[in-house]
GULUM-117972 format. One record per residue (C-alpha): z negated, x negated, y negated. Coordinates in pm, whole numbers, padded with zeros to 5 digits, always signed. Each point is the difference from the previous one (the first is absolute). Layout:
<atoms>
ZXY...
</atoms>
This chain:
<atoms>
+02319+08303-01581-00172-00077-00328-00263+00274+00059-00077-00138+00346-00058-00348-00144-00227+00144-00269-00194+00193+00266-00048-00316+00207-00109-00199-00305-00260+00253-00113-00094+00137+00344-00363-00114-00014-00048+00129-00356+00148+00341+00086-00221+00028+00308-00309-00100-00201+00066+00255-00280+00082+00279+00247-00299-00049+00230-00257-00040-00279+00149+00291-00197+00001+00243+00293-00353-00084+00110-00131+00009-00359+00132+00357-00036-00158+00091+00334-00338-00146-00107+00015+00191-00330+00075+00328+00185-00302-00050+00234-00231-00073-00294+00117+00312-00184-00050+00214+00310-00344-00153+00049-00119+00140-00333-00012+00349+00160-00262-00133+00242-00241-00065-00293-00066+00371-00061-00372+00083+00026-00113-00364+00002-00122-00003-00363+00200-00310-00094-00034-00091-00368+00319-00131-00156+00015-00156-00347+00201+00236-00214+00078-00207-00308+00149-00342-00054-00318-00093-00190-00218+00085+00301+00228-00201+00230-00015-00300-00234-00382+00024-00013-00014+00006+00380+00227-00306+00016-00216-00194-00249-00317+00103+00184+00150-00113+00329+00104-00335-00149-00349-00053-00145-00153+00083+00338+00232-00251+00172-00104-00269-00247-00364+00054+00098+00067-00047+00371-00181-00310+00138+00326-00145+00136+00179+00044-00335-00289-00167-00184-00005-00290+00246+00377-00052-00025-00016+00007-00381-00284-00253+00011+00201-00229+00227+00310+00024-00224-00203-00076-00314-00195-00283+00163+00306-00177+00144+00194+00018-00328-00294-00123-00212-00099-00269+00252+00354-00139+00027+00039+00005-00378-00323-00193-00061+00081-00235+00288+00340-00072-00158-00159-00056-00343-00251-00250+00134+00268-00186+00197+00186-00042-00329-00301-00182-00151-00035-00227+00304-00282+00186+00176-00001+00132+00358+00114+00363+00016-00325+00092+00176-00186-00050-00332+00230+00251-00168-00060+00247+00283-00377-00050-00031+00025+00064-00375+00217+00307+00069-00282+00142+00212-00250-00039-00284+00248+00142-00256+00047+00316+00209-00376+00034+00052-00275+00139-00227-00008-00325-00201+00325+00076-00185+00203+00309+00098-00314+00194+00091-00165-00099-00328+00289+00073-00238+00178+00278+00197-00278+00180+00189+00194+00322+00066+00302-00184+00141-00232-00220+00206-00187+00303+00139+00329+00166+00102+00144-00316+00156-00318-00112+00178-00215+00310+00066-00327-00091+00174+00088+00198+00313+00321-00208+00047-00171-00340+00005-00087+00029+00369+00369+00004+00096+00068-00294-00230-00289-00197+00150+00109+00049+00362+00363-00088-00074-00111-00314-00189-00223-00095+00296+00300+00026+00234+00190-00223-00241-00284-00254+00003-00012-00002+00380+00375-00076+00015-00037-00261-00276-00289-00179+00173+00208+00000+00319+00276-00181-00193-00253-00245-00151-00125-00084+00347+00357-00062+00115+00073-00222-00300-00270-00245+00110+00141-00295+00195-00283-00071+00245+00187-00301+00144+00004-00171-00338-00373+00068-00031-00060-00187+00326+00216-00294-00109-00127-00034-00358-00346+00145+00025-00221-00302-00077+00030-00036-00378+00094+00366-00044-00312+00131+00175-00226-00225-00209+00160+00117-00325+00022+00362+00114-00360+00031+00115-00125-00178-00311+00201+00252-00204-00187+00277+00184-00358-00127+00022-00016-00111-00365+00105+00334-00159-00185+00190+00276-00324-00173-00099+00064+00052-00371+00078+00366+00065-00331+00050+00181-00174-00182-00286+00168+00233-00251-00109+00301+00207-00364-00111-00041+00025+00041-00380+00199+00327-00014-00137+00184+00307-00262+00210-00180+00239+00114-00271+00331+00049+00182-00064+00053+00374+00025+00365+00111-00329+00170+00079-00104-00040+00363+00211-00313+00066-00190-00297+00140+00021-00330-00185+00146-00178+00304+00289+00248+00026+00073-00018-00373-00027-00381-00012+00213-00060+00311+00273+00227-00131+00001-00163-00340+00016-00339+00171+00300+00086+00217+00177+00167-00295-00029-00331-00190+00138-00196+00298+00332+00176+00068+00336-00171-00060+00322+00203-00008+00210-00181+00262+00326+00196-00059-00008-00045-00379-00090-00368+00033+00280-00061+00253+00257+00159-00232-00120-00204-00300+00034-00318+00207+00355+00100+00097+00094+00093-00357-00132-00335-00129+00217-00182+00253-00292-00193+00154-00002+00166+00344+00172-00306+00156-00241-00248-00154-00322-00125+00158-00194+00184-00269+00177+00328+00075-00065-00034+00374-00371-00070-00057-00055+00287-00241+00180+00259+00219-00198-00118+00303-00322+00018-00205+00078+00355-00107+00080+00103+00358-00327-00152+00128-00181+00165-00292+00149+00340+00087-00102-00019+00366-00352-00123-00079-00059+00244-00286+00110+00301+00203-00223-00102+00290-00295-00036-00240+00091+00334-00159-00007+00165+00343-00353-00137+00054-00110+00113-00348+00137+00352+00063-00183+00008+00334-00329-00095-00172+00052+00256-00280+00085+00285+00239-00273-00086+00249-00263-00023-00271-00174-00309+00139+00079-00340+00151-00138+00101+00341+00205+00320+00024+00311-00184-00117-00021-00237+00300+00127+00280+00225+00300+00054-00228+00068-00375-00024-00023-00029+00381+00258+00277+00040+00219-00166-00264-00012-00333+00186+00093+00179+00323+00290+00169-00180+00130-00331-00139-00029-00162+00345+00196+00287+00155+00273-00022-00266+00040-00377+00038-00026-00032+00378+00154+00323+00129+00213+00175-00264+00156-00311-00157+00140-00149+00328+00152+00340+00084+00165+00025-00343+00125-00360+00030+00187+00092+00320+00151+00308-00164+00097-00213-00301+00175-00259+00220+00212+00270+00162+00059+00208-00314+00056-00240-00290+00330+00126-00136+00082+00300-00215+00208+00152+00282-00272-00032+00266-00273+00138-00228+00056+00362+00101-00219+00287-00113-00227-00010+00310-00059-00374-00054-00079+00048-00369-00232+00284+00105-00200-00249+00211-00070-00222-00302-00075+00288-00236-00230+00155+00262-00180-00334+00027-00048+00011-00378-00133+00357-00001-00230-00047+00302-00135-00326-00148-00067+00166-00338-00163+00300+00170-00222-00224+00216-00138-00200-00293-00057+00319-00199-00201+00149+00289-00192-00326+00056-00097+00000-00367+00186-00300-00151+00281+00198-00173+00352+00087+00116+00155-00263-00231-00154-00283+00204+00162+00146+00312+00337+00019-00176-00036-00361-00117-00096-00112+00351+00294+00187+00156+00240-00181-00233-00158-00340+00067+00044+00026+00380+00366+00102-00013+00241-00242+00175+00052-00327-00191+00379+00029+00008+00107-00005-00369+00315+00204+00068-00199+00269+00180-00262+00015-00276+00262+00028-00273+00164+00298+00178-00333+00183+00045-00107-00076-00359+00333+00128-00129-00058+00331+00182-00354+00042-00133-00010-00169-00339+00239+00211-00207-00187+00321+00078-00342-00157-00061+00078-00209-00308+00246+00226-00185-00121+00348+00096-00365-00008+00107-00160-00306-00160+00056+00120-00361-00204+00307+00098-00292-00233+00072+00034-00167-00342-00011+00338-00171-00285+00122+00221-00189-00313-00108+00097+00073-00361-00137+00354+00033-00334-00150+00100+00007-00262-00276-00150+00134-00320+00024-00271-00263-00151+00251-00244-00332-00050+00181-00007-00359-00131-00075+00130-00348-00274-00236-00108+00008-00370-00108-00268-00074+00260+00219+00145+00279+00294-00210-00117-00231-00303+00003-00086+00077+00364+00373+00038+00073+00062-00340-00160-00280-00148+00211+00158+00144+00317+00337-00153-00095-00166-00335-00077-00187-00006+00332+00320+00094+00186+00209-00272-00169-00264-00272+00026-00076+00089+00363+00357+00009+00126+00176-00243-00236-00270-00268-00013-00101+00037+00365+00359-00042+00123+00083-00281-00246-00310-00207+00087+00057+00044+00373+00367-00101-00040-00102-00311-00194-00259-00085+00266+00262+00002+00280+00222-00238-00198+00225+00208-00227+00082-00118-00353-00171+00174-00292+00326+00170-00095+00057+00134+00353-00368+00094+00028+00016+00208-00318+00326+00157+00119-00165+00099+00329-00296+00139-00195+00224+00208-00227+00196+00141+00293-00307+00077+00213-00145+00187-00299+00279+00260+00040-00152+00325+00123+00258+00274-00046+00026+00295+00236-00242-00142+00261-00284+00021-00251+00079+00367-00072-00012+00075+00372-00347-00153+00032-00127+00178-00313+00124+00338+00123-00178-00054+00331-00319-00077-00195+00039+00315-00210+00070+00214+00310-00317-00138+00164-00189+00080-00325-00113-00364-00022+00167-00037-00342-00052+00233-00293+00297+00121-00208-00108-00233-00283-00015-00316+00211+00322+00108+00177+00179+00022-00336-00135-00341-00108+00119-00157+00326+00346+00159-00033+00029-00156-00347-00104-00334+00156+00271+00036+00266+00265+00063-00267-00114-00290-00221-00023-00258+00281+00342+00098+00138+00163+00005-00343-00138-00342-00093+00152-00182+00299+00345-00053-00156-00125-00117-00342-00260-00225+00170+00271-00170+00208+00217-00043-00310-00293-00158-00184-00073-00239+00289+00367-00106+00010+00004-00043-00378-00315-00215-00005+00114-00213+00292+00352-00030-00151+00142+00084+00339+00230+00289+00079+00163+00087+00329+00376-00019-00052+00237+00141+00260+00298-00208-00114+00124-00217+00292-00038-00375-00046+00376-00053+00031+00052+00219-00306-00273-00165-00208+00095-00361+00066+00381+00004-00009+00229+00040-00300+00259+00201+00186+00192+00322-00048-00258+00250+00121+00072+00354+00119-00272+00248+00084+00094+00306+00203-00253+00282+00018+00062+00260+00269-00175+00314+00118+00191+00072+00321+00183-00227+00241+00351+00132-00067-00026-00066-00374-00163-00335+00071+00292-00113+00216+00257+00109-00260-00189-00179-00277-00020-00315+00213+00376+00008+00071+00063+00035-00372-00235-00286-00091+00157-00215+00273+00346+00064-00148-00121-00143-00333-00134-00330+00142+00176-00054+00336+00146-00343-00087-00293-00104-00219-00287+00035+00249-00148-00339-00086-00035+00096-00366-00114+00361+00044-00293+00198+00143-00001+00362+00120-00334+00180+00029-00026+00331+00185-00296+00213-00106-00146+00319+00146-00286+00180-00173-00191+00285+00164-00254+00240-00143-00345-00117+00109-00103+00358+00075+00252-00001+00284-00120-00324+00160-00294-00098+00218-00185-00328+00028+00020-00021+00380+00380-00009+00023+00117-00137-00334+00153-00307+00167+00178+00223+00250+00138+00214-00283+00120-00310-00185+00188-00122+00308+00149+00342+00065+00122+00057-00355+00138-00351-00058+00152-00053+00347+00334+00180-00068+00048-00203-00321-00084-00326+00178+00247+00087+00278+00268+00074-00260-00069-00334-00171+00053-00179+00335+00327+00185+00052+00112-00106-00348-00137-00355+00052-00187+00045-00326-00353-00135-00031-00240+00229-00186-00363+00002-00107-00199+00321+00033-00272+00185-00189-00197+00291+00148-00272+00174-00199-00211+00315-00006-00030+00145-00347-00098+00309-00196+00283-00040-00252+00330-00106+00155+00220-00001-00310-00241-00207-00211-00053-00251+00280+00377-00042+00050+00039-00077-00370-00308-00229-00011+00104-00206+00304+00358-00030-00131-00126-00111-00343-00262-00243+00135+00251-00157+00239+00250-00040-00286+00282+00126+00222+00356-00017-00129+00094+00336+00151-00196+00294+00139+00186+00232+00239-00139+00343+00085+00134+00312+00168+00030+00322-00196-00256+00262+00097+00066+00370-00030-00230+00271-00126-00056+00293+00238+00018+00228-00306+00326-00138-00133+00239+00268-00119-00245+00288+00043-00172+00229-00248-00333-00129+00128+00123-00352-00067+00068+00087-00364-00348+00150-00035-00160-00303+00166+00216-00231-00208-00155+00155-00309-00357+00002+00132+00011-00361+00121+00046-00111-00358-00342+00150-00064-00190-00093+00317+00157-00343+00059-00146-00261-00239+00299-00231+00049+00248+00271-00101-00218+00095-00296-00007-00360-00126+00377-00031+00051+00049+00320-00201-00199-00130-00296+00155-00349+00007+00354+00135+00031+00067-00159+00339+00051+00333+00171+00322+00045-00193+00151-00268+00224-00022+00234+00294+00147+00320-00137+00271+00141+00227-00108-00249+00265-00032+00096+00366-00265-00267+00053-00322+00112+00161-00338-00061-00163-00065-00323+00193+00333-00153-00101-00059+00096-00364-00333-00182-00002+00145-00313+00161+00286-00003-00254-00242+00021-00293-00233-00275+00126+00228-00272+00142+00097-00297-00218+00284-00139+00212+00345+00140+00095-00042+00301+00226+00248+00134+00255-00035+00359+00122+00197+00068+00317+00126+00349+00081+00050-00070+00367+00271+00169+00205-00050-00217+00307+00117-00321-00165+00125-00232+00278+00230-00240-00189+00058-00106-00358+00365-00098+00041+00170+00251-00231-00173+00054-00336+00113+00175-00318-00163-00033-00343+00062+00262-00271-00059-00154-00345-00063+00234-00292-00127-00234-00274-00048-00364-00102-00362+00023+00125+00139+00018+00355+00115-00362-00020-00300-00124+00203+00153+00170+00307+00260-00280+00013-00279-00240+00106-00077+00219+00303+00371+00030+00076+00023-00381+00001-00297-00027+00240+00156+00251+00239+00337-00173-00009-00142-00350+00054-00264+00084+00260+00156+00293+00184+00375-00031-00072-00015+00356-00134+00307+00163-00153-00095+00128-00346+00187+00262-00203-00104+00006-00366+00097+00332-00163+00025-00034-00378-00075+00362-00091+00011-00030-00380+00228-00308-00025-00291-00215-00117+00109-00318+00181+00297-00074-00228-00226+00049-00302-00269-00244+00115+00086-00369+00032-00305-00090+00212+00059+00267+00266+00374-00063-00001-00050-00375+00050-00255+00048+00279+00229+00238+00190+00302-00223-00056-00188-00302+00139-00102+00196+00311+00356+00134+00047+00138-00353-00017-00261-00141+00238-00004+00296+00242+00340+00171-00040-00043+00201+00320-00352+00118-00076+00012+00144-00350+00222+00255-00169-00020+00166-00341+00144+00340-00074-00028+00258-00273+00126+00294+00202-00100+00096+00349-00010+00332+00177-00346+00064+00142+00136+00190+00295-00174+00036+00334+00244-00239+00171-00083-00280-00248-00376+00061+00011-00001+00000+00381+00136-00355-00007-00292-00122-00213-00340-00119+00125-00188-00006-00328+00019+00106-00363-00171-00244-00237-00096+00166-00329-00235-00065-00290-00295+00224-00076+00157+00130-00324+00340+00059+00157-00163+00195+00282-00149+00233-00259+00347+00042-00157+00149+00092+00337-00272+00255+00058+00048+00153-00343+00371+00037+00070-00086+00157+00335+00304-00166+00152+00109+00183+00315+00072-00322+00187-00368-00103-00018-00075+00216+00305+00248-00210+00201-00105-00349-00108-00122-00252+00259-00337-00170-00040-00085-00072-00363-00195-00291-00150-00129+00087-00347-00113-00312-00188-00232-00011-00297+00032-00349-00159
</atoms>
């Protein structure tokens, strides 16, 4: 009977071993018999182990030289370096796109190629650059499609008056200055055979570009997207983008045609194409969008319609002679206005274009940028002149136009600083100019430096304007600033944690609503948000918390912000608002408990400036043996008020709470116990682990007072069995930060069975 049970239990394993074993023997027998068929075929077989090893090495080397292997290695290297530099620049308050632009130059001949020529030649052999170029072009086409979709054409219609004046002034002013600059540098820097008009027009349009996506993210990160200023500047940038790309299409037509007269045919075809897209293709797509505006209804054939529209549009403009990127931009702009539909399509396209393909474009640009060519003081003087003309043209032109239409000087300068942001859009224009051989490598390099400088200076310029005007945008709700109440800030990343945090905060102030304020805050990475649906995203992410607050009959204020540095912003907002308690949910590292996690844990001390500073100042010692993720560590080190970290196990009620006390320093937990008893009628069990209560008069008196006042709500014990039955009766464990570390060090078995845990740092 026992053998039968064993057979049943291991039936699948026995069958697997038998069938694979038998057939493996059969395969081996056939191969051995097949050797007799080789007679007379002059087959050379390596005799020695050394010869076999040499063949293996030779084969590996050959595989490394395959075009596909080279391309894949390039992509791996580019993505890692681009993400690293993007992360570094986010840490210093700059858009990640600047870091990715810098990464491209670092990997190019200006740095890696200059100092490590052999490595550079192996990683980027000349014959491989064609593949890199075409892949980067596909990435740009997808990216321009997304940029077109990010534009809210309805808002342009509604707010176009002031915005168009400012936008067109911010184009014509630098455009004119760019043409004027071309007059002085044409003879020395224009490629041989290029007409002055082509060179001047291209320099003019290159000076006039504003990077709409970078600008929109800066506006979101600064928290001014809901203000009148934010609305105006985003609308200006959108109008600027549309106008500049239309002008660029005309300039490309003139350059390719070779004369104004010949270009009229191209321009006529372009006008016909735009008319067809607006009057025929757009209404058709609108109908499809009305029927298919949910994730479930957007099937593969439907998505294929929109992607085919993109590809056909890009192909048409390339054939006409105004560049495929204009077609991609136009295809995005005519997509259905439904914000939900656009967000679904963008989600499908953006990750591939931005994460995988767009960094290839930055590096391809970096490969063409040779800063070593600017090896003379005179050339650096010309570069400085180009930067000056670009800043004066865009900054001053936009600021004066904004002042003329009635903006204050502060807002005018802010608009000027933001419109001066060039970013990726400038690189796209410059690469088109280099491909058309309108720009020389020298002038291309100078203009790339200008693009980096003008984008990098946007943040510091805005900080300087705010400093001079003594005005800073503060996200703290008015109710928090004006009232001297007990203030709790809950910061949540997902809805489930947000609800649990709100229930916990509600339990602390339920009967003291008139003298307390709860603020619910959600921060999102700006790279994951888009200007056209930021209000929709705010509603969607805050709605579950607002519904929970209604169910609890607890009024709350809300904060929603796009940011590049979530942990620092959480700490800054909590500190500025002078909150009495900050509640956050515990994150979890994807590498936790793995060998890779240990390796990354070591390397992050080197590559993360915050961890490096903590190491030198001794703060990192606080977190030894801590399961906290990197974000939680940073928040802990930067907050100045009491901080509660919730390990959430679907916290629904806070009726049964136990508090293990290990030392005198845990005495502050009695205050939270009192709040829970008074406001929520919670039943609190204080567990005196090391019999410290009897030895401390203050703690003993506080507990005795609570026991007398609330005899049914508080109990003190020195011995309790942490068995599963007891823990299942509890809703929450309240523990101090130091005591939590003690529990972890002891590796208590019952920790795996605890309910939700609130760890409090006083």
